Structures are given as structure tokens and as C-alpha cells.
C-alpha positions in Angstrom: 83.1 111.8 89.2 81.9 114.8 91.3 82.5 117.2 88.6 80.4 114.7 86.0 77.6 114.9 88.7 77.5 118.3 88.8 77.2 118.4 84.9 74.4 116.1 84.9 72.4 118.0 87.8 73.8 121.4 88.9 71.1 121.3 91.5 72.7 118.3 93.1 74.2 118.9 96.8 74.9 115.6 97.8 78.5 115.2 99.1 79.5 118.3 97.4 81.4 119.3 100.5 83.4 115.8 99.9 84.0 117.4 96.5 85.4 120.6 98.2 87.7 118.8 100.1 89.4 117.3 96.6 89.8 121.2 96.0 91.3 121.7 99.3 93.7 119.2 99.0 94.9 120.6 95.8 95.3 123.7 96.9 92.5 125.0 94.2 91.4 127.6 96.3 89.5 129.8 93.4 87.4 126.6 92.6 86.8 125.9 96.2 85.4 129.7 96.6 83.2 129.3 93.7 81.7 126.0 94.7 80.9 127.2 98.0 79.2 130.2 96.5 77.1 127.9 94.3 75.8 126.1 97.0 75.0 128.7 99.4 72.8 130.0 96.3 71.2 126.4 95.7 70.1 126.0 99.3 71.9 127.8 102.3 69.8 125.4 104.9 71.8 122.7 103.7 75.2 121.7 105.8 77.1 120.9 102.8 77.4 124.6 101.6 78.8 125.7 105.0 81.1 122.7 105.1 82.6 124.0 102.0 83.1 127.5 103.4 84.7 125.9 106.5 87.1 124.0 104.2 87.8 127.2 102.4 88.8 129.3 105.7 90.8 126.3 106.7 93.1 126.4 103.7 93.4 129.7 104.5 94.7 128.7 108.2 91.8 130.7 109.6 90.6 128.0 112.0 88.3 130.5 113.9 86.3 131.0 110.8 86.6 127.3 109.8 85.3 126.5 113.2 82.2 128.9 113.2 81.2 127.7 109.6 81.2 124.0 110.3 79.5 124.6 113.5 76.6 126.2 111.6 76.6 122.8 109.3 76.3 120.9 112.5 73.4 123.1 113.7 71.5 122.6 110.4 72.1 118.6 110.2 73.3 117.1 113.6 74.0 113.9 111.7 76.0 115.3 109.1 79.1 112.9 109.8 81.5 114.9 107.5 81.0 118.2 109.3 81.9 116.5 112.6 85.0 115.1 111.1 86.1 118.3 109.8 85.4 120.0 113.1 87.5 117.2 114.7 90.4 117.6 112.2 90.1 121.3 113.0 90.4 121.2 116.8 93.2 118.7 116.5 95.2 121.4 114.4 94.6 123.7 117.1 96.1 121.2 119.7 93.0 120.6 121.2 93.0 116.7 120.9 90.6 115.8 123.9 87.9 118.0 122.2 88.8 116.5 118.6 88.2 112.9 120.1 84.6 114.1 120.7 83.8 115.2 117.1 85.7 112.1 115.6 83.8 109.7 117.9 80.4 111.5 116.9 81.4 110.9 113.1 81.7 107.6 113.8 78.9 107.1 115.7 76.9 108.5 112.6 78.6 106.5 109.9 81.7 104.2 110.5 84.6 105.3 108.5 88.6 104.8 108.6 89.1 108.9 108.0 87.1 109.1 111.6 89.3 106.4 113.2 92.3 107.9 111.7 91.1 111.2 113.4 90.8 109.2 116.7 93.8 107.7 116.7 95.8 110.7 115.9 93.9 112.4 118.6 94.7 110.0 121.2 98.3 109.8 120.4 98.5 113.7 120.7 96.7 113.5 123.9 99.6 110.8 125.0 96.5 108.3 125.5 98.3 105.3 124.0 95.8 102.4 125.3 93.1 104.2 123.6 94.9 104.5 120.6 95.6 101.0 120.2 92.1 99.9 121.1 90.7 102.3 118.5 93.3 101.4 115.6 92.0 97.6 116.4 88.5 98.4 116.3 89.7 100.2 113.0 90.8 96.7 111.4 87.6 94.9 112.3 85.5 97.4 110.6 88.0 97.3 107.7 90.2 94.5 108.0 91.5 95.0 104.2 91.9 98.7 104.4 95.7 99.6 104.6 94.9 102.9 106.1 93.3 100.9 109.2 96.4 98.4 109.3 98.6 101.6 109.2 96.9 103.0 112.6 98.0 99.9 114.3 101.8 100.5 113.2 101.3 104.0 113.9 100.2 104.0 117.5 103.0 101.1 118.3 105.8 102.9 117.3 106.5 104.9 120.4 105.5 101.9 122.8 106.4 103.7 126.4 106.8 100.2 127.8 108.9 97.4 125.9 109.7 100.0 123.5 111.7 97.6 121.1 109.2 95.0 120.7 106.6 97.7 120.4 108.9 98.8 117.2 109.1 95.6 115.7 105.3 95.1 115.9 104.9 98.7 114.4 107.3 97.6 111.5 105.3 94.4 110.8 101.9 96.4 110.8 103.6 98.9 108.7 104.9 96.1 106.1 101.1 94.6 105.9 99.9 97.9 105.1 102.3 98.5 102.0 101.6 94.6 101.2 97.8 95.7 100.9 98.9 99.2 99.0 102.4 99.4 97.5 101.7 102.9 97.0 100.3 104.1 100.2 102.4 106.9 101.4 101.8 106.8 105.1 102.7 103.5 106.0 106.0 103.9 103.9 107.3 107.0 105.5 106.5 105.8 109.2 108.4 102.6 108.3 111.5 104.8 106.9 111.4 106.7 109.9 111.5 103.8 112.4 114.5 102.4 110.4 116.1 105.8 110.2 116.1 106.2 114.0 118.0 102.9 114.6 120.5 104.2 111.9 119.5 101.2 109.6 119.8 103.8 106.5 120.3 100.9 103.9 116.9 99.8 104.6 115.6 103.3 104.3 117.2 103.7 100.9 115.7 100.3 99.5 112.3 101.1 101.4 112.4 104.7 99.4 113.3 103.3 96.1 110.9 100.5 96.2 108.4 103.1 96.7 109.5 105.5 94.0 109.5 102.5 91.4 105.8 101.1 92.7 104.6 104.8 92.2 106.0 105.1 88.7 103.5 102.0 87.5 100.5 103.8 88.6 98.2 106.3 86.3 99.1 109.2 88.7 103.0 108.3 89.1 103.9 111.7 89.8 101.9 112.1 92.8 104.2 112.4 96.1 107.3 111.8 94.1 108.8 115.1 95.4 108.2 114.0 99.2 109.7 110.6 98.4 113.2 112.3 96.9 113.2 114.8 99.6 112.9 111.7 102.1 115.7 110.1 100.4 117.8 113.1 100.3 117.4 113.4 104.3 118.4 109.7 104.5 121.6 110.3 102.4 122.7 113.2 104.5 122.3 111.8 107.8 124.5 108.9 106.4 126.7 111.6 105.3 126.4 110.7 101.5 126.2 114.2 100.5 126.5 114.0 96.7 123.6 111.5 96.4 121.5 113.8 98.9 122.2 117.0 96.7 121.0 115.2 93.5 117.9 114.0 95.5 116.9 117.5 96.9 117.4 119.0 93.7 115.2 115.9 91.9 112.4 117.0 94.6 112.9 120.6 93.9 112.5 120.0 90.2 109.4 117.9 90.5 107.7 120.7 93.0 109.3 123.9 93.4 106.8 124.8 96.3 108.5 122.0 98.4 109.5 123.6 101.3 110.8 120.6 103.3 113.4 119.9 100.3 114.5 123.6 100.4 115.1 123.7 104.1 117.0 120.2 103.6 119.2 121.5 100.7 120.0 124.6 102.6 121.1 122.6 105.4 123.1 120.4 103.2 124.7 123.1 101.6 125.9 124.4 104.7 127.6 121.1 105.9 129.3 121.0 102.5 130.8 124.2 103.1 131.8 123.0 106.6 129.7 125.5 108.5 127.1 125.0 111.1 123.9 123.2 109.7 121.6 125.6 111.3 121.6 129.3 112.0 120.4 128.7 115.5 122.7 126.1 116.3 120.1 123.1 116.5 121.2 119.7 116.2 120.6 118.0 112.9 119.0 115.0 114.5 116.3 117.3 115.9 115.8 119.5 113.1 115.8 117.2 110.3 112.2 118.4 109.0 109.3 116.7 110.7 110.9 113.3 111.2 113.1 111.5 113.9 111.5 110.6 117.1 107.9 110.4 116.0 107.3 107.6 113.1 104.2 108.8 111.2 104.0 111.8 113.9 102.4 109.2 116.2 102.9 107.4 119.3 102.7 103.8 120.6 101.6 101.4 123.5 102.6 97.8 124.1 99.8 95.4 123.7 100.4 91.8 123.2 97.2 91.1 121.8 97.9 92.9 118.6 98.9 90.2 116.3 101.7 92.3 114.4 
């Protein structure tokens, strides 16, 4: 759609920074660089061009330059919500959640958006402010009750409930299942739900969830999206359950789909060491702690017990 708009009117700059984010997500840095240059040539007094540059440098892991350019965009237009949201994303990546909250809050003040709510909840969780995370997730649902991303936020925030942890996790599961009912192809609630069951060593449920997720994705036009992630996750489950042959197959499938999937490569390396009877990790880490990015924090989130949340 964005490409079509540029074909019709090459001077249009509206929402071109959101177009740039699509390039960033795809890792298409040459296209992102070219778009940034084009927008700067068109009008360097518009924030979109500087946001594009910020996205480019963020993709290159140069957050210092990314922050400088996004602040230039904000200086040009204080009410450019996308620039504030991007600033929050960068600050959160820099492990500065308290500062990120300010940016996400400002973005939401200007224009309510589930993406800004996601940033707020993630920032509060990173700062271990669980009550604020729950309240913000509930507000997101009020703003967008049928958006699975908003429903997912409640599940993510409840997943680590520091008080009444068992009840909190059951409520988290209900919220995540509701998000999946709204969008069976949604990756984030699926993986968070799998994490919860994996931590309980309920491996059969994990396998069922991931298998259903893969089958559901195959029915969509972009059926190959995220298939490597799902196969790698399934391999992790099989490894934990000591089904090494199935795990080996799943890791190889993930890598065949996406040769750049580092989680699958690292998981395969650990698995091969286990199958040879050697230590899983060269540094002797426990496999429960090292199993890539999963374990104690489903969805990279925390939780808070709140009896008023109806999940």
C-alpha cells in the first residue's frame, strides 16, 4: 500500500516513517537508507525523514544516533506520536524503562494506539511496576476490546503475579487463550501461553498449542511467517521433555526455513552436546536457565494479582 502511494505521489510524506518501519522489520536496510535520503531531499523540516534515519541507525544497533535523530523529529513536531513511540522503544532497549514510560505516555496522549499501550506495559514490567502494568493493560482493552494485542497485554502482565502466583498464572492463561481466539495466528500470545505451560512441565499442552499454531498459520496467505520460530520453540519443548529425536528434526526444520535463526542454531548445538552425553553448555549453565529467552518470564513480561480483571 505504501509503495503504491509513493508511485501515485512521490512527494507524499504522510506516514512514510511507518512505511520505513516495515523495511526495518524486514531487515531491508538499503531500502530504508534510500527512503530516508528521498524524504530528506523532499523536506528536511518534516519529522518523518528524521524518524526514518532513527529507524535506520536503530537497525544498525546505534541507539545513540537513533535517539539523536528521533529527538530532532520531535523538535520539528512535538505532536508526532510515532516519533515519541519510537523514542520509547529505543529507551526501553537501552534498559531505561522509567524514561521510556514518559515517551510512550506522550505518544498515547497525542493519539491512542495499542502499540503505545504495548510499550507502556513492557516498560512498567521492566521497571517491576506490576500494578501499573495491569492498569495500563486494562485501559488498552477498554480502548480496543477486540484487538488481540490489547487482550494479550493482560495475560503478559499477569503471568508473573508476585502475589497469589498460581491464580495469577491461571488468569494469564485465560487472557492469552482469549487473544488467540480473536486471532489464532497471533504469535505473541501463543508463545507466552506455551512458556506458562512449559514452566509447569506440561509439555503435551505445549506441543498441542504449537502444532495448532503451525497448522493455523499454514491456512494464511503468508503461511511461512514465523514458522521457523514455532519449529524452534517446539524443538525446545522436545528437548526439555528429552524427546531428542523429535527435537533434532524440529531444529533442522527451523534452520531450513530460516538459516539465520540463531536460537535454532544454538538450540541444535546444545542438543547435539546432550545427545553425545557431554555438557549442554561449555560454561556449565543449567539448561533450564539457558534455554533461549524462555523460562521464568513468559512473553518477557511480569504480572500483578488484580481480582478485578475478568480473565
